[in-house]
N, C-alpha and C positions, 0 to 999 in steps of 0.2 A: 261677611263682615267687612266693614270699611271704617277706617279711622281718619279723622280730619282734625285740624287744630282750629279752635274757635276762640273768640274774644267776647266776654260778657262783662264789660267794664262799667255798666250803669244799671240802675234798678229797672229802668224802662226796657233796656235790652233783655234783661233776664225775664221779665214778664212776657214780652213779645215772643221770645225764644220758646218758653214753656207753652204758650198758647199755640204756637205753630206745631211743635212736635207732639202735643197731645192729640192732634187730629189723626195721627198714624197709629195703627195697631201693630207697633213694632217696638222692640226694646232698644233703649238708648242709655248708654252709660257715659258718665263724665269721669275722666281719670286725671287727677292732679297729684303728682308725687305718688305716695303709696295709698291715697284715698280713691275709692271707686264709689260713686253714688249714682242713683237713678236720676237721669237727666229730666224726668218729668216732675221731680220734686223741687219746688221752689225753696223750701227750707233747706234741703240738702245742698242746693247750689250756693245759697248764702253762707254755708259752712266752709266753702272753699275760698282760697286766695284768688280773688277775681282780678287782681292787678296783673296777673300773668296769663299767657295763653293756656287753654285747657284742651286736652284731647277728648274728642267725642267719638265714641265707638257706636256705630250703627249696626245692629244685628238684623239685617234684612237680606233678601235675595237680590241679585244684581238688577233685576227688572225694576224693583222699587227704589233702589239706591239713587238712580239718576234723578228721579222726580223729587226725592227728599233733598238731595244736594242742591237742586235748583232753588228750593224754598229757603235753604239755610245759607245761601250766598252772602246775605248781609252780615252774617256772624263769622264767616270763615276768614282766615288770614291769607 
């Protein structure tokens, strides 16, 4: 598992982010304060405070994580 901080501060960024991660057969969780939601859920993402950075937990093996992080670079802080 790997955790990175991301920023999803616009509707277009949220849509693009969800489109990117749904391509992977891996679990992704977004953690904001005490809330943990499925990162593949657009409705769940919009229930979070998007004005602050959010922790993204990637539940994958080390081999996959590098390629996932490469795709997620535009959203990472």
